[in-house]
C-alpha positions as CSV (number, residue, x, y, z in Angstrom):
1,M,-0.9,25.6,14.7
2,P,-3.9,24.0,13.1
3,R,-3.5,20.4,11.9
4,Y,-5.4,19.0,9.0
5,K,-6.1,15.3,8.2
6,L,-6.2,14.6,4.4
7,L,-7.8,11.5,2.7
8,I,-6.0,10.9,-0.5
9,E,-6.1,8.7,-3.6
10,Y,-3.5,8.3,-6.3
11,D,-2.3,6.3,-9.2
12,G,1.2,5.2,-8.2
13,G,2.3,4.5,-11.8
14,P,4.2,7.9,-12.4
15,F,5.7,8.0,-9.0
16,T,8.8,6.6,-7.3
17,G,6.7,6.0,-4.2
18,W,5.2,8.1,-1.5
19,Q,8.4,9.4,0.3
20,I,10.3,12.3,-1.0
21,Q,13.7,11.3,-2.5
22,A,16.3,12.9,-4.6
23,G,15.8,12.6,-8.4
24,G,12.3,11.2,-8.4
25,L,8.7,12.3,-8.6
26,T,6.9,11.3,-5.4
27,V,3.4,11.6,-4.0
28,Q,4.6,13.3,-0.8
29,G,6.6,15.7,-3.0
30,V,3.7,16.9,-5.2
31,L,1.4,17.2,-2.1
32,T,4.0,19.3,-0.2
33,A,4.4,21.5,-3.3
34,A,0.7,21.9,-3.5
35,V,0.5,23.0,0.1
36,E,3.2,25.6,-0.5
37,A,1.4,26.9,-3.6
38,L,-1.9,27.2,-1.6
39,S,-0.6,28.6,1.6
40,G,2.8,30.0,0.9
41,E,4.2,27.8,3.6
42,Q,7.0,25.2,3.4
43,T,5.6,22.4,5.5
44,L,6.0,18.6,5.0
45,V,2.9,16.5,4.4
46,Q,3.2,13.4,6.6
47,G,1.6,10.1,5.4
48,A,0.2,7.0,7.1
49,G,2.1,4.6,4.7
50,R,5.2,4.8,2.6
51,T,3.8,3.1,-0.5
52,D,6.5,1.9,-3.0
53,T,7.1,2.8,-6.6
54,G,4.0,2.0,-8.7
55,V,1.7,1.2,-5.7
56,H,-1.7,2.9,-5.7
57,A,-3.9,4.3,-2.9
58,R,-7.6,4.8,-2.5
59,G,-7.4,5.6,1.2
60,Q,-4.0,7.1,2.0
61,V,-4.2,9.4,5.0
62,A,-1.8,12.3,5.7
63,H,-1.6,15.3,8.0
64,V,-0.3,18.8,7.5
65,D,0.2,21.8,9.8
66,L,-0.7,25.3,8.6
67,T,-0.2,28.5,10.5
68,K,-3.8,29.8,10.1
69,E,-7.3,28.3,10.2
70,W,-8.6,27.4,6.7
71,D,-12.0,26.2,5.7
72,T,-11.6,22.5,5.2
73,D,-13.4,22.6,1.8
74,T,-10.9,25.3,0.7
75,V,-8.0,23.1,1.8
76,R,-9.4,20.2,-0.2
77,D,-10.3,22.2,-3.4
78,G,-7.2,24.4,-3.3
79,L,-4.8,21.4,-3.0
80,N,-6.6,19.6,-5.8
81,A,-6.2,22.7,-8.0
82,H,-2.5,22.8,-7.5
83,L,-2.0,19.0,-7.8
84,R,-3.2,19.0,-11.4
85,P,-2.2,17.3,-13.7
86,H,-0.7,14.7,-11.3
87,P,-3.0,11.7,-10.7
88,V,-3.4,12.6,-7.1
89,A,-6.7,13.7,-5.5
90,V,-7.5,15.0,-2.0
91,L,-10.9,13.4,-1.2
92,S,-11.4,15.3,2.1
93,A,-9.7,17.6,4.6
94,E,-10.6,17.6,8.3
95,R,-9.4,19.7,11.2
96,V,-7.9,17.3,13.8
97,A,-6.3,17.5,17.3
98,D,-2.7,18.6,17.5
99,D,-1.7,15.1,18.8
100,F,-3.1,13.3,15.7
101,N,-0.4,11.7,13.6
102,A,-1.2,10.1,10.3
103,R,1.5,7.4,10.8
104,T,1.8,6.8,14.5
105,S,-1.9,7.2,15.4
106,A,-2.9,4.5,12.9
107,I,-4.1,1.2,14.4
108,R,-4.7,-0.8,11.2
109,R,-3.9,-0.6,7.5
110,H,-5.9,-2.4,4.8
111,Y,-4.2,-3.4,1.5
112,L,-5.8,-5.0,-1.6
113,Y,-3.8,-6.9,-4.2
114,R,-5.7,-7.6,-7.4
115,I,-4.8,-10.5,-9.7
116,V,-6.5,-10.9,-13.1
117,N,-6.3,-14.6,-13.9
118,R,-6.7,-14.8,-17.7
119,R,-4.8,-15.5,-20.9
120,S,-5.7,-12.2,-22.6
121,D,-3.7,-9.1,-22.0
122,L,-5.1,-6.3,-19.9
123,A,-6.6,-3.3,-21.6
124,L,-8.7,-1.4,-19.1
125,E,-6.9,-2.8,-16.1
126,A,-3.3,-2.3,-17.4
127,G,-1.3,-0.8,-14.6
128,R,-4.0,-1.6,-12.0
129,A,-3.6,-5.4,-11.6
130,W,-1.2,-8.3,-12.1
131,R,-2.2,-10.5,-15.0
132,V,-1.4,-14.2,-14.4
133,P,-2.2,-16.2,-17.5
134,R,-1.9,-19.7,-15.8
135,P,-4.9,-21.0,-13.9
136,L,-4.7,-20.3,-10.1
137,D,-6.4,-22.2,-7.4
138,A,-7.7,-19.4,-5.2
139,A,-9.2,-21.7,-2.6
140,A,-5.8,-23.4,-2.0
141,M,-4.1,-20.0,-1.9
142,H,-6.6,-18.9,0.8
143,V,-6.1,-22.0,3.0
144,A,-2.3,-21.7,2.8
145,A,-2.4,-17.9,3.5
146,Q,-3.9,-18.6,7.0
147,Q,-0.4,-19.9,8.0
148,L,0.8,-16.4,7.7
149,V,-1.9,-14.9,9.9
150,G,-0.8,-14.0,13.4
151,K,2.5,-12.8,14.9
152,H,5.6,-14.1,13.0
153,D,9.1,-13.2,12.0
154,F,8.5,-12.2,8.4
155,T,12.2,-11.9,7.4
156,T,11.5,-14.2,4.4
157,F,8.9,-11.7,3.1
158,R,10.9,-8.6,3.9
159,S,12.9,-6.6,1.4
160,T,16.7,-6.6,2.1
161,E,16.4,-2.8,2.1
162,C,13.7,-2.7,4.8
163,Q,14.5,-0.3,7.5
164,A,12.1,-1.6,10.2
165,K,13.8,-2.3,13.5
166,S,12.2,-5.7,13.8
167,P,11.1,-8.3,11.3
168,E,8.2,-9.4,13.6
169,K,4.7,-8.2,12.6
170,T,1.2,-9.3,13.5
171,L,-0.9,-10.0,10.4
172,D,-4.6,-9.7,11.3
173,R,-6.0,-11.0,8.0
174,L,-4.8,-12.5,4.7
175,D,-7.8,-13.5,2.6
176,V,-7.8,-14.8,-1.0
177,M,-11.1,-14.6,-2.8
178,R,-12.0,-15.3,-6.5
179,D,-14.6,-13.2,-8.3
180,G,-14.8,-14.4,-11.9
181,N,-11.4,-14.1,-13.4
182,E,-10.2,-11.7,-10.7
183,I,-8.5,-12.8,-7.5
184,N,-8.4,-10.4,-4.6
185,V,-5.9,-10.7,-1.8
186,T,-6.8,-8.6,1.3
187,A,-4.1,-8.0,3.9
188,V,-4.8,-6.2,7.2
189,A,-2.3,-5.4,9.9
190,R,-1.2,-2.5,12.1
191,S,1.9,-2.1,9.9
192,F,3.8,-4.0,7.3
193,L,7.4,-4.5,6.3
194,H,8.9,-3.2,3.1
195,T,7.4,-5.2,0.2
196,Q,5.8,-7.7,2.6
197,V,2.4,-7.8,0.9
198,R,3.9,-8.2,-2.6
199,S,6.3,-10.9,-1.3
200,M,3.4,-12.9,0.2
201,V,1.3,-12.6,-2.9
202,G,4.1,-13.8,-5.1
203,S,4.6,-16.9,-2.9
204,L,0.8,-17.5,-2.8
205,A,0.8,-17.4,-6.6
206,L,3.2,-20.4,-6.6
207,M,0.7,-22.1,-4.4
208,G,-2.1,-21.4,-6.8
209,E,-0.1,-22.7,-9.7
210,G,0.6,-25.9,-7.9
211,K,4.4,-25.3,-7.9
212,W,4.3,-25.0,-4.1
213,T,2.4,-26.9,-1.4
214,A,1.2,-25.5,1.9
215,D,4.3,-27.1,3.5
216,D,6.5,-25.2,1.1
217,L,4.9,-21.9,2.3
218,S,5.3,-23.0,5.9
219,R,9.0,-23.8,5.4
220,A,9.6,-20.5,3.6
221,L,8.2,-18.6,6.6
222,A,10.2,-20.7,9.1
223,A,13.4,-20.2,7.1
224,R,13.5,-16.5,8.0
225,D,15.6,-16.1,4.8
226,R,14.8,-13.7,1.9
227,T,16.1,-16.3,-0.6
228,A,13.3,-18.7,0.5
229,C,10.6,-16.3,-0.8
230,G,8.7,-16.7,-4.0
231,P,8.9,-14.1,-6.7
232,L,8.0,-10.5,-5.8
233,A,4.6,-9.7,-7.2
234,P,4.6,-6.5,-9.3
235,P,3.4,-3.2,-7.8
236,D,0.6,-2.6,-10.3
237,G,-1.9,-4.7,-8.4
238,L,-1.3,-3.3,-4.9
239,C,-3.5,-0.5,-3.4
240,L,-3.7,1.0,0.1
241,M,-7.4,0.9,0.6
242,Q,-8.0,2.2,4.2
243,V,-6.3,3.3,7.4
244,D,-8.0,2.9,10.7
245,Y,-7.6,5.2,13.7
């Protein structure tokens, strides 16, 4: 049975996340429906990351099995035709080996969180970034963020609804860079806990405002207690940028 790797982008605003669930519009759901409309087959599209409600993607990866060989451009274009008007686009389709798995074969995931640090409301960036009107010290945020890099118990930065077997994760990178009035937070790891990136960003924002010190962030990590976390950053600013294999 041929397996196809899909590269996908989407606006997470209208969706209750990636994963199919009762009573909500999901990215996985509309993609699976598009596959059925194209091929007549009921087969689930498997994704590399289960993005949450409102979280976007520029480089989500998924795989799907079809019973016959399709031209890859036909798969891409046919799925896009059936995805309209949902804000989901298949950027490419590629025939891959049967043992490729979008989730378990991934070795690294790259997320970007965008903060617009200005007093004025967002017009063009509404729904695509978190507006923080108070001045943020991005350099201090970056220095503090390095305490979270490496292997740690991230219970403090983990949703109480997280289903991961272990709270231990290895964070490869957590960089905070300012570009004008925009602050970009880049997080890279093999995998993340539920709401981990947004939890870390919310805590780093307290650092940037001067409400927390680097010691406060260190104590929050060491506490291994969800109540020690800063506020959860909204989903608008988070985007899955790339998945490495």
